[in-house]
C-alpha positions in Angstrom: 82.0 14.2 -24.1 84.2 13.1 -21.3 84.6 15.4 -18.2 88.2 16.6 -17.9 88.7 18.2 -14.4 85.3 18.5 -12.7 82.0 16.7 -12.5 79.1 18.5 -14.2 75.6 18.2 -12.2 72.2 19.3 -12.8 71.1 22.4 -11.0 67.6 21.8 -9.6 66.5 25.5 -9.8 67.5 26.2 -13.3 67.7 22.6 -14.4 71.1 23.5 -16.2 74.2 21.7 -15.5 76.6 23.3 -12.8 80.2 22.3 -11.9 81.0 20.7 -8.5 84.3 20.9 -6.6 84.7 17.0 -6.9 87.7 16.3 -9.2 87.8 13.3 -11.3 91.3 11.6 -10.9 92.4 8.8 -13.2 95.0 6.2 -12.0 97.4 4.0 -13.9 97.4 0.3 -13.4 100.9 0.7 -11.8 99.4 3.3 -9.4 96.7 1.1 -8.4 99.0 -1.7 -7.8 101.1 0.4 -5.6 98.2 1.6 -3.7 97.1 -2.0 -3.1 100.6 -2.9 -1.7 100.7 0.0 0.5 97.3 -1.0 2.1 98.5 -4.5 2.7 100.2 -4.8 6.1 101.7 -8.3 5.6 103.4 -6.9 2.3 104.8 -3.9 4.2 106.0 -6.0 7.1 107.9 -8.3 4.5 109.2 -5.4 2.6 110.6 -3.9 6.0 112.2 -7.4 6.7 113.8 -7.5 3.1 115.1 -3.9 3.3 116.6 -4.9 6.8 118.5 -7.9 5.2 119.5 -5.6 2.2 121.0 -3.2 4.8 122.9 -6.0 6.7 124.3 -7.2 3.3 125.4 -3.7 2.1 126.8 -2.6 5.6 128.2 -6.2 6.7 131.6 -4.6 7.3 130.5 -1.6 9.1 128.3 -3.9 11.3 131.1 -6.1 12.1 132.8 -3.4 13.2 130.2 -1.8 15.4 129.6 -5.2 17.1 133.4 -5.5 17.8 133.9 -8.9 15.9 136.0 -10.2 13.1 135.6 -12.5 10.2 139.1 -14.0 10.4 140.1 -14.5 14.3 143.7 -15.0 13.5 145.4 -17.7 15.4 142.6 -20.5 16.2 144.5 -21.6 19.2 143.7 -18.2 21.0 139.9 -19.0 21.1 139.7 -22.8 20.7 140.5 -25.6 23.5 142.4 -28.8 22.7 139.2 -30.4 21.1 138.9 -27.4 18.6 135.7 -26.2 20.6 135.3 -22.4 21.5 136.9 -21.1 24.7 134.4 -18.3 25.2 130.5 -18.4 24.5 128.4 -21.3 23.5 128.2 -24.4 23.5 130.4 -24.8 26.7 130.2 -21.3 28.1 127.7 -18.7 28.9 126.4 -16.1 26.4 128.8 -13.1 25.9 128.8 -10.0 23.8 132.2 -10.5 22.7 130.8 -13.2 20.4 127.0 -13.3 20.5 126.7 -16.2 18.0 129.7 -18.0 19.4 132.9 -19.1 17.8 133.3 -21.4 14.9 135.0 -24.8 15.8 138.3 -25.7 14.0 138.7 -22.3 12.6 137.9 -19.8 15.5 136.0 -17.3 13.4 133.2 -15.3 14.7 129.9 -16.6 13.7 128.2 -13.3 14.0 130.6 -11.8 11.2 130.1 -14.9 9.1 126.4 -14.3 9.4 126.5 -10.7 8.3 128.9 -11.6 5.2 126.8 -14.7 4.6 123.8 -12.4 4.1 125.8 -10.2 1.7 126.7 -13.3 -0.2 123.1 -14.7 -0.8 121.5 -11.4 -1.7 124.4 -10.7 -4.1 124.2 -13.9 -5.8 120.2 -13.9 -5.7 119.9 -10.4 -6.9 122.7 -10.7 -9.7 121.1 -14.0 -11.0 117.4 -12.6 -10.9 118.2 -9.5 -12.8 120.4 -11.6 -15.5 117.7 -14.2 -15.9 115.0 -11.5 -16.2 117.0 -9.7 -18.9 117.4 -12.9 -20.9 113.9 -14.1 -20.4 112.6 -10.4 -21.7 114.8 -10.2 -24.9 114.1 -13.9 -25.9 110.5 -13.6 -25.2 110.0 -10.3 -27.0 111.9 -11.8 -30.2 110.1 -15.1 -30.2 106.5 -13.4 -29.7 107.0 -10.7 -32.3 108.7 -13.0 -34.9 106.8 -15.5 -37.2 107.7 -18.6 -38.9 111.2 -20.3 -38.5 112.6 -18.0 -36.1 109.8 -18.4 -33.4 110.1 -22.1 -33.8 113.8 -22.1 -33.6 113.8 -20.1 -30.4 110.8 -22.0 -28.8 113.0 -25.2 -29.5 115.9 -23.7 -27.6 113.7 -22.9 -24.7 112.4 -26.5 -24.7 116.0 -27.7 -24.8 116.9 -25.6 -21.6 113.8 -26.8 -19.9 114.6 -30.4 -20.5 118.2 -30.0 -18.8 118.5 -31.2 -15.1 119.7 -28.2 -13.1 121.4 -30.0 -10.4 123.3 -32.2 -12.8 124.5 -29.2 -14.7 125.5 -27.5 -11.4 127.4 -30.5 -10.2 129.2 -30.7 -13.6 130.5 -27.0 -13.5 132.1 -27.1 -10.1 134.9 -29.8 -10.9 135.5 -28.4 -14.3 136.3 -24.9 -12.5 138.4 -26.6 -9.8 140.6 -28.3 -12.5 140.7 -25.1 -14.5 141.6 -22.5 -11.9 142.6 -24.7 -8.9 146.2 -23.4 -9.0 145.0 -19.7 -8.2 142.8 -19.5 -5.0 141.8 -15.9 -5.9 140.9 -16.8 -9.6 139.0 -19.9 -8.2 136.9 -17.6 -5.7 135.8 -15.4 -8.4 135.2 -18.1 -10.9 133.0 -20.1 -8.8 131.1 -17.0 -7.7 130.3 -16.1 -11.3 129.9 -19.6 -12.3 127.1 -20.0 -9.7 125.4 -16.9 -10.8 125.7 -18.0 -14.4 124.2 -21.4 -13.6 121.4 -19.9 -11.7 120.6 -17.3 -14.4 121.1 -19.3 -17.6 119.0 -22.2 -16.4 116.0 -20.0 -15.0 115.1 -17.7 -17.6 112.9 -19.9 -19.8 109.5 -19.6 -17.7 109.7 -15.8 -18.2 110.5 -16.0 -21.8 107.6 -18.3 -22.5 105.4 -16.1 -20.4 106.3 -12.8 -22.3 106.1 -14.7 -25.7 102.4 -15.6 -24.9 101.6 -12.1 -23.9 103.5 -10.6 -27.2 101.4 -13.1 -29.3 98.2 -11.7 -28.0 99.4 -8.0 -28.4 101.3 -8.1 -31.6 97.8 -7.9 -33.6 96.4 -5.1 -31.7 95.8 -1.5 -33.2 98.6 0.4 -31.5 101.2 -2.1 -32.9 99.7 -2.4 -36.3 99.5 1.4 -36.7 103.2 1.5 -35.4 104.3 -0.9 -38.2 102.3 0.8 -40.8 103.8 4.4 -40.3 107.5 2.5 -40.4 108.5 2.4 -36.7 111.6 0.3 -36.4 110.9 -3.2 -35.0 113.3 -2.5 -32.1 111.2 0.5 -30.9 108.1 -1.5 -31.3 109.5 -4.0 -29.0 111.0 -2.1 -26.3 108.8 1.1 -26.6 105.3 -0.1 -27.5 105.2 -3.8 -26.2 107.7 -3.9 -23.3 105.9 -1.2 -21.3 102.7 -3.2 -21.3 104.6 -6.3 -19.8 105.7 -4.5 -16.6 103.4 -6.5 -14.3 104.7 -9.9 -15.2 108.2 -9.0 -15.2 107.9 -7.5 -11.7 106.1 -10.5 -10.5 108.7 -12.8 -11.9 111.6 -10.9 -10.3 109.7 -10.9 -6.9 109.0 -14.7 -7.0 112.5 -15.6 -8.4 114.4 -13.8 -5.5 113.6 -16.2 -2.8 114.0 -19.1 -5.1 117.6 -17.9 -5.9 118.3 -17.3 -2.1 117.3 -21.0 -1.2 119.0 -22.4 -4.3 122.4 -20.6 -3.4 122.3 -22.1 0.2 121.3 -25.6 -1.1 124.0 -25.7 -3.7 126.6 -24.3 -1.2 125.4 -27.2 1.1 126.1 -29.6 -1.8 129.5 -28.2 -2.1 129.0 -26.4 -5.5 128.6 -22.9 -4.1 131.3 -20.0 -3.7 134.5 -20.9 -1.9 136.6 -18.5 0.2 133.6 -16.2 0.7 131.3 -16.8 3.7 127.8 -17.9 2.9 125.0 -19.3 4.9 125.0 -22.6 2.7 128.7 -23.3 3.7 127.9 -22.5 7.4 125.1 -24.9 7.3 127.4 -27.5 5.7 129.9 -27.1 8.4 127.5 -26.8 11.1 125.8 -30.1 10.6 128.3 -32.5 12.2 128.2 -30.3 15.4 124.3 -30.3 15.6 124.2 -32.4 18.8 126.7 -30.5 20.7 126.5 -27.0 19.2 122.9 -26.5 18.0 123.4 -22.5 17.6 126.0 -23.0 14.9 123.3 -24.5 12.7 120.5 -22.5 13.7 121.6 -19.1 13.0 122.1 -19.5 9.2 119.1 -21.6 9.0 116.8 -19.0 10.6 118.4 -16.3 8.5 117.5 -18.2 5.4 114.0 -19.1 6.4 113.0 -15.5 7.6 114.3 -14.2 4.3 112.9 -16.6 1.9 109.4 -16.4 3.6 109.6 -12.4 3.7 110.4 -12.5 -0.1 107.7 -15.3 -1.0 105.0 -13.3 1.0 106.0 -10.0 -0.7 106.1 -11.7 -4.1 102.6 -13.0 -3.6 101.4 -9.7 -2.7 103.1 -8.0 -5.7 101.4 -10.7 -7.9 98.0 -10.0 -6.4 98.6 -6.3 -6.7 99.5 -6.3 -10.2 96.5 -8.8 -11.2 93.6 -6.7 -12.5 91.3 -9.3 -11.6 91.9 -9.2 -7.9 89.7 -7.1 -5.6 91.4 -6.6 -2.3 
């Protein structure tokens, strides 16, 4: 018989069991994983960096006001010389708190304000795409793994088709279609390209998670708790989302943590190729505009590149720590 709250130990005088004050505390796998994460100093440091970037993205407008910078500077002639280079700050003038990152050539926009709002765009796109891709992968994986016969084969065939599509070519084909469809309305074009980018990132990245969940469900659907639920007449929907889904939390969390940095890098890369959002500041757009000025104005390029690098490294290291923490075979 298992001990409930206390341990029983033999009394050497009477040779009878006696109770000790030491309690037996059980821990769930999730609690064990969280305890591992809290003990991982690198994971905690990366989590702090990610939280910092998230706060920057959420409060970008407030931070620009506190820093005394503006996204739209107004008349560029007030801040640019005859060669469309900044009149204050780098590269031709010394550092100034009025424009810590300098002024953007040709437009006169403040680069610190663009950096703040670029962080918001990158995290907004990455987070939304990761959530949508995860939801699609969960539903498709559950249905494919629990179903039998032709339905499982049909879903697997669809997954294989999506895996065979070249991501870059699909993204390149979507942009001109949207430009031709919404080109007459700048506001509509701005919203369309933002959601088209999120849609492309999510629709063409859910397949890996779906295949992973399908394999897990295939191994769990024959276990006793699932068979018992089917025998007593539990609806299939309840079996999928109340019996099977709670046992898949670990791979889902790992998938999200490893997908976020990939989406941040993809958003910047697609914006650099001219497929990203327009009318909204983003790090990828800043990199695209800064490349021609690298020799004379390197800070213009360094600011967004450093932001992308630090955020992606922090997300990747945090994702690796989450994966190790939720792996029951890992001993750290």
